[in-house]
LUMRORO-239406 format. One record per atom (N, C-alpha, C): residue number from 1; residue in one letter; chain; atom name; y, z, x. Coordinates in nm, 4 decimals. Example, Ala and Ser with C-alpha at 12.3 -4.5 7.8 and 13.67 -1.06 7.14 Angstrom:
% LUMRORO-239406
- nr rest kette atom py pz px
- 1 A A N -0.5690 0.7800 1.3190
- 1 A A CA -0.4500 0.7800 1.2300
- 1 A A C -0.3300 0.7800 1.3200
- 2 S A N -0.2250 0.7080 1.2850
- 2 S A CA -0.1060 0.7140 1.3670
- 2 S A C 0.0030 0.7870 1.2900
END
This chain:
% LUMRORO-239406
- nr rest kette atom py pz px
- 1 X A N -0.8233 -1.3218 -0.9852
- 1 X A CA -0.6904 -1.3325 -0.9885
- 1 X A C -0.6228 -1.2997 -0.8514
- 2 X A N -0.5436 -1.3981 -0.8003
- 2 X A CA -0.4746 -1.4013 -0.6715
- 2 X A C -0.3520 -1.3328 -0.6988
- 3 X A N -0.3011 -1.2338 -0.6231
- 3 X A CA -0.1684 -1.2023 -0.6496
- 3 X A C -0.0546 -1.2428 -0.5275
- 4 X A N 0.0459 -1.2713 -0.5682
- 4 X A CA 0.1387 -1.3428 -0.4667
- 4 X A C 0.2590 -1.2740 -0.5015
- 5 X A N 0.3296 -1.1845 -0.4136
- 5 X A CA 0.4335 -1.1267 -0.4061
- 5 X A C 0.5487 -1.1833 -0.3727
- 6 X A N 0.6565 -1.1758 -0.4180
- 6 X A CA 0.7980 -1.2400 -0.4105
- 6 X A C 0.8849 -1.1940 -0.2923
- 7 X A N 0.9681 -1.2592 -0.2187
- 7 X A CA 1.0369 -1.1811 -0.1085
- 7 X A C 1.0051 -1.1056 -0.0332
- 8 X A N 1.0725 -0.9695 0.0064
- 8 X A CA 1.0148 -0.8575 0.0491
- 8 X A C 0.9051 -0.7653 0.0109
- 9 X A N 0.8189 -0.8315 -0.1083
- 9 X A CA 0.7348 -0.7293 -0.1501
- 9 X A C 0.6082 -0.7365 -0.1063
- 10 X A N 0.5518 -0.6282 -0.1020
- 10 X A CA 0.4082 -0.6075 -0.0378
- 10 X A C 0.3201 -0.5426 -0.1453
- 11 X A N 0.1980 -0.6129 -0.1833
- 11 X A CA 0.0892 -0.5642 -0.2362
- 11 X A C -0.0285 -0.4705 -0.1924
- 12 X A N -0.0226 -0.3500 -0.1753
- 12 X A CA -0.1320 -0.2438 -0.1405
- 12 X A C -0.2256 -0.2115 -0.2316
- 13 X A N -0.3198 -0.1554 -0.1720
- 13 X A CA -0.4185 -0.0740 -0.2496
- 13 X A C -0.4602 0.0775 -0.1754
- 14 X A N -0.4540 0.1713 -0.2801
- 14 X A CA -0.4849 0.2841 -0.1999
- 14 X A C -0.6284 0.2890 -0.1212
- 15 X A N -0.6413 0.3744 -0.0096
- 15 X A CA -0.7426 0.3676 0.0489
- 15 X A C -0.8131 0.5122 0.0256
- 16 X A N -0.9178 0.4896 -0.0627
- 16 X A CA -0.9784 0.6303 -0.1139
- 16 X A C -1.0440 0.7097 0.0253
- 17 X A N -1.0306 0.8181 0.0063
- 17 X A CA -1.0624 0.9211 0.1066
- 17 X A C -1.1612 1.0129 0.0584
- 18 X A N -1.2641 1.0488 0.1168
- 18 X A CA -1.3494 1.1743 0.0991
- 18 X A C -1.3479 1.2793 0.2031
- 19 X A N -1.3228 1.3825 0.1372
- 19 X A CA -1.3109 1.5266 0.2842
- 19 X A C -1.4212 1.6304 0.2342
- 20 X A N -1.4881 1.6714 0.3191
- 20 X A CA -1.5846 1.7676 0.3110
- 20 X A C -1.5421 1.9084 0.3486
- 21 X A N -1.5818 1.9972 0.2626
- 21 X A CA -1.5361 2.1252 0.2826
- 21 X A C -1.6382 2.2083 0.3727
- 22 X A N -1.5922 2.3115 0.4233
- 22 X A CA -1.6678 2.3726 0.5294
- 22 X A C -1.7863 2.3977 0.4524
- 23 X A N -1.7811 2.4183 0.3381
- 23 X A CA -1.9192 2.4408 0.2698
- 23 X A C -1.9997 2.3301 0.2547
- 24 X A N -1.9633 2.2089 0.2701
- 24 X A CA -2.0221 2.1042 0.2566
- 24 X A C -2.0013 2.0347 0.1063
- 25 X A N -1.9165 2.0642 0.0290
- 25 X A CA -1.8628 2.0172 -0.0844
- 25 X A C -1.8015 1.8876 -0.0207
- 26 X A N -1.7935 1.7884 -0.1036
- 26 X A CA -1.7436 1.6652 -0.0940
- 26 X A C -1.6219 1.6265 -0.1981
- 27 X A N -1.5064 1.6422 -0.1489
- 27 X A CA -1.3753 1.6409 -0.2450
- 27 X A C -1.3429 1.4772 -0.2672
- 28 X A N -1.3589 1.4204 -0.3859
- 28 X A CA -1.3488 1.3109 -0.4282
- 28 X A C -1.1893 1.2559 -0.4155
- 29 X A N -1.1341 1.1476 -0.4330
- 29 X A CA -1.0058 1.1307 -0.4732
- 29 X A C -0.9477 1.1882 -0.5690
- 30 X A N -1.0232 1.2109 -0.6720
- 30 X A CA -0.9650 1.3008 -0.8255
- 30 X A C -0.9512 1.4181 -0.8026
- 31 X A N -0.9914 1.4981 -0.7198
- 31 X A CA -0.9682 1.6241 -0.6911
- 31 X A C -0.8752 1.6761 -0.5660
- 32 X A N -0.8167 1.5352 -0.4987
- 32 X A CA -0.7079 1.5606 -0.3897
- 32 X A C -0.5675 1.4799 -0.4663
- 33 X A N -0.4696 1.5148 -0.3676
- 33 X A CA -0.3604 1.4421 -0.3809
- 33 X A C -0.3922 1.3110 -0.3576
- 34 X A N -0.2945 1.1984 -0.3970
- 34 X A CA -0.3134 1.0742 -0.3645
- 34 X A C -0.2869 1.0342 -0.2350
- 35 X A N -0.3669 0.9605 -0.1649
- 35 X A CA -0.3316 0.9131 -0.0665
- 35 X A C -0.2050 0.8341 -0.0396
- 36 X A N -0.1411 0.8589 0.1070
- 36 X A CA -0.0317 0.7527 0.1149
- 36 X A C -0.0589 0.6714 0.2137
- 37 X A N -0.1924 0.6359 0.2584
- 37 X A CA -0.2260 0.5287 0.3110
- 37 X A C -0.2935 0.4482 0.2460
- 38 X A N -0.2418 0.3087 0.2692
- 38 X A CA -0.2943 0.1853 0.1821
- 38 X A C -0.3498 0.0952 0.2854
- 39 X A N -0.4003 -0.0183 0.1900
- 39 X A CA -0.4530 -0.1382 0.2541
- 39 X A C -0.3574 -0.2444 0.2223
- 40 X A N -0.3021 -0.3335 0.2923
- 40 X A CA -0.2222 -0.4410 0.2656
- 40 X A C -0.3000 -0.5596 0.2094
- 41 X A N -0.2748 -0.6323 0.0815
- 41 X A CA -0.3773 -0.7061 0.0281
- 41 X A C -0.2931 -0.8533 0.0412
- 42 X A N -0.1730 -0.8470 0.0002
- 42 X A CA -0.0717 -0.9800 0.0134
- 42 X A C 0.0866 -0.9394 0.0335
- 43 X A N 0.1448 -1.0318 0.0953
- 43 X A CA 0.2730 -1.0176 0.1646
- 43 X A C 0.3466 -1.1255 0.1080
- 44 X A N 0.4936 -1.0950 0.0741
- 44 X A CA 0.5899 -1.2003 0.0069
- 44 X A C 0.6232 -1.2820 0.1452
- 45 X A N 0.7289 -1.3964 0.1620
- 45 X A CA 0.7679 -1.4526 0.2686
- 45 X A C 0.8894 -1.4079 0.3219
- 46 X A N 0.9374 -1.2689 0.2508
- 46 X A CA 1.0885 -1.2545 0.3152
- 46 X A C 1.2028 -1.3420 0.2826
- 47 X A N 1.2939 -1.3429 0.3084
- 47 X A CA 1.4134 -1.4537 0.2973
- 47 X A C 1.5537 -1.3690 0.2856
- 48 X A N 1.6168 -1.4223 0.2554
- 48 X A CA 1.7842 -1.3808 0.2290
- 48 X A C 1.7763 -1.2768 0.1032
- 49 X A N 1.7665 -1.1646 0.1293
- 49 X A CA 1.7892 -1.0503 0.0407
- 49 X A C 1.9298 -0.9954 0.0301
- 50 X A N 2.0216 -0.9750 -0.0850
- 50 X A CA 2.1502 -0.9117 -0.0432
- 50 X A C 2.2023 -0.9381 0.0781
- 51 X A N 2.2308 -1.0718 0.1234
- 51 X A CA 2.2746 -1.1324 0.1984
- 51 X A C 2.2336 -1.1288 0.3474
- 52 X A N 2.1121 -1.0458 0.3627
- 52 X A CA 2.0406 -1.0473 0.4886
- 52 X A C 1.9464 -1.1142 0.4998
- 53 X A N 1.8750 -1.1498 0.5982
- 53 X A CA 1.7870 -1.2367 0.6189
- 53 X A C 1.6519 -1.1233 0.6651
- 54 X A N 1.5569 -1.1020 0.5645
- 54 X A CA 1.4322 -1.0067 0.5647
- 54 X A C 1.3096 -1.1053 0.6236
- 55 X A N 1.2594 -1.0471 0.7508
- 55 X A CA 1.1528 -1.1083 0.8207
- 55 X A C 1.0089 -1.0046 0.7912
- 56 X A N 0.9077 -1.0562 0.7299
- 56 X A CA 0.8291 -0.9746 0.7116
- 56 X A C 0.7598 -0.9288 0.8225
- 57 X A N 0.7558 -0.7994 0.8701
- 57 X A CA 0.6832 -0.7553 0.9915
- 57 X A C 0.5149 -0.7099 0.9599
- 58 X A N 0.4884 -0.7144 0.8251
- 58 X A CA 0.3365 -0.6707 0.8205
- 58 X A C 0.2542 -0.7933 0.7665
- 59 X A N 0.1175 -0.7781 0.7662
- 59 X A CA 0.0269 -0.8930 0.7464
- 59 X A C -0.0749 -0.8414 0.6452
- 60 X A N -0.1581 -0.9001 0.5744
- 60 X A CA -0.2532 -0.8570 0.4892
- 60 X A C -0.3704 -0.8185 0.5804
- 61 X A N -0.4151 -0.6955 0.5453
- 61 X A CA -0.5449 -0.6413 0.6193
- 61 X A C -0.5232 -0.4994 0.6926
- 62 X A N -0.3726 -0.5017 0.7270
- 62 X A CA -0.3243 -0.3918 0.7941
- 62 X A C -0.3195 -0.2568 0.6892
- 63 X A N -0.3233 -0.1433 0.7616
- 63 X A CA -0.3310 -0.0078 0.6821
- 63 X A C -0.2230 0.0118 0.7318
- 64 X A N -0.1183 0.0915 0.5993
- 64 X A CA -0.0081 0.1243 0.6362
- 64 X A C 0.0122 0.2823 0.5739
- 65 X A N 0.1530 0.3295 0.5912
- 65 X A CA 0.1759 0.4701 0.5756
- 65 X A C 0.3006 0.4611 0.4716
- 66 X A N 0.3126 0.4854 0.3462
- 66 X A CA 0.4175 0.4473 0.2703
- 66 X A C 0.4679 0.5645 0.2129
- 67 X A N 0.6094 0.5736 0.1519
- 67 X A CA 0.6613 0.6730 0.1132
- 67 X A C 0.5913 0.7318 -0.0223
- 68 X A N 0.5877 0.8404 -0.0599
- 68 X A CA 0.5329 0.9057 -0.1625
- 68 X A C 0.5626 0.8368 -0.3236
- 69 X A N 0.6823 0.8291 -0.3483
- 69 X A CA 0.7284 0.7738 -0.4913
- 69 X A C 0.7775 0.6199 -0.4541
- 70 X A N 0.7284 0.5670 -0.3750
- 70 X A CA 0.7443 0.3934 -0.3727
- 70 X A C 0.6527 0.3109 -0.4558
- 71 X A N 0.7351 0.2203 -0.4848
- 71 X A CA 0.6482 0.1012 -0.5767
- 71 X A C 0.6305 0.1200 -0.7194
- 72 X A N 0.5801 0.0285 -0.7488
- 72 X A CA 0.5041 0.0280 -0.9005
- 72 X A C 0.3525 0.0289 -0.9130
- 73 X A N 0.3134 0.0736 -0.9709
- 73 X A CA 0.1617 0.0638 -0.9943
- 73 X A C 0.1135 0.0031 -1.0966
- 74 X A N 0.0186 -0.0784 -1.0880
- 74 X A CA -0.0352 -0.1797 -1.2074
- 74 X A C -0.1702 -0.2100 -1.1663
- 75 X A N -0.2573 -0.2448 -1.2959
- 75 X A CA -0.4094 -0.2505 -1.2740
- 75 X A C -0.4083 -0.4112 -1.3120
- 76 X A N -0.5068 -0.4823 -1.2335
- 76 X A CA -0.5485 -0.6125 -1.2545
- 76 X A C -0.7270 -0.6265 -1.2296
- 77 X A N -0.7735 -0.6734 -1.3351
- 77 X A CA -0.9325 -0.6924 -1.3182
- 77 X A C -0.9823 -0.5808 -1.2875
- 78 X A N -0.9564 -0.4591 -1.3324
- 78 X A CA -0.9935 -0.3205 -1.3173
- 78 X A C -0.9763 -0.2860 -1.1948
- 79 X A N -0.8722 -0.3299 -1.0835
- 79 X A CA -0.8347 -0.2893 -0.9774
- 79 X A C -0.6915 -0.2132 -0.9823
- 80 X A N -0.6580 -0.1223 -0.9186
- 80 X A CA -0.5604 -0.0447 -0.9198
- 80 X A C -0.4786 -0.1111 -0.7869
- 81 X A N -0.3354 -0.1547 -0.8181
- 81 X A CA -0.2633 -0.2038 -0.6967
- 81 X A C -0.1277 -0.1127 -0.7079
- 82 X A N -0.0474 -0.1330 -0.5912
- 82 X A CA 0.0849 -0.1275 -0.5954
- 82 X A C 0.1642 -0.2206 -0.5195
- 83 X A N 0.2899 -0.2295 -0.5754
- 83 X A CA 0.3941 -0.3499 -0.5129
- 83 X A C 0.4916 -0.2427 -0.4489
- 84 X A N 0.5065 -0.2485 -0.3203
- 84 X A CA 0.6287 -0.1709 -0.2640
- 84 X A C 0.7242 -0.2899 -0.1744
- 85 X A N 0.8266 -0.2572 -0.1651
- 85 X A CA 0.9103 -0.3107 -0.0740
- 85 X A C 0.8890 -0.2907 0.0583
- 86 X A N 0.9053 -0.4046 0.1470
- 86 X A CA 0.8768 -0.3755 0.3101
- 86 X A C 0.9304 -0.2410 0.3587
- 87 X A N 1.0482 -0.2157 0.3318
- 87 X A CA 1.1311 -0.0929 0.3840
- 87 X A C 1.0880 0.0218 0.3310
- 88 X A N 0.9991 0.0367 0.2351
- 88 X A CA 0.9245 0.1584 0.1810
- 88 X A C 0.7959 0.1653 0.2852
- 89 X A N 0.7595 0.1191 0.3738
- 89 X A CA 0.6673 0.1058 0.4700
- 89 X A C 0.7073 0.2065 0.5784
- 90 X A N 0.6439 0.3029 0.6205
- 90 X A CA 0.6942 0.3979 0.7131
- 90 X A C 0.6286 0.3796 0.8504
- 91 X A N 0.5080 0.3123 0.8542
- 91 X A CA 0.4401 0.3137 0.9679
- 91 X A C 0.3132 0.2107 0.9400
- 92 X A N 0.2523 0.1406 1.0551
- 92 X A CA 0.1465 0.0695 1.0523
- 92 X A C 0.0456 0.1605 1.1080
- 93 X A N -0.0898 0.2118 1.0363
- 93 X A CA -0.1807 0.2635 1.0698
- 93 X A C -0.2689 0.1976 1.1724
- 94 X A N -0.2810 0.2449 1.2724
- 94 X A CA -0.4005 0.2080 1.3802
- 94 X A C -0.5057 0.2646 1.4056
- 95 X A N -0.6094 0.2232 1.4087
- 95 X A CA -0.7246 0.2754 1.4267
- 95 X A C -0.7630 0.3001 1.5772
END
């Protein structure tokens, strides 16, 4: 199933992180706080929102940092996604 967000919305998916303790134990996503880094899956077209023209500055495939309580979570085809507004994106993460 393909997801197409509207207006200034962005569909993202958490990037699962693993950390290893000093004792060699691997901490999975369930034992840590949820990461606020995600991969962009789909981007809306922008447009006129509340009387202002919104240009989309992000694109699918980018990694982003977003606000802790931003967006709405949902599940499609067994995958967890979040829809956020572009202005909830704090930064683009570059490798």
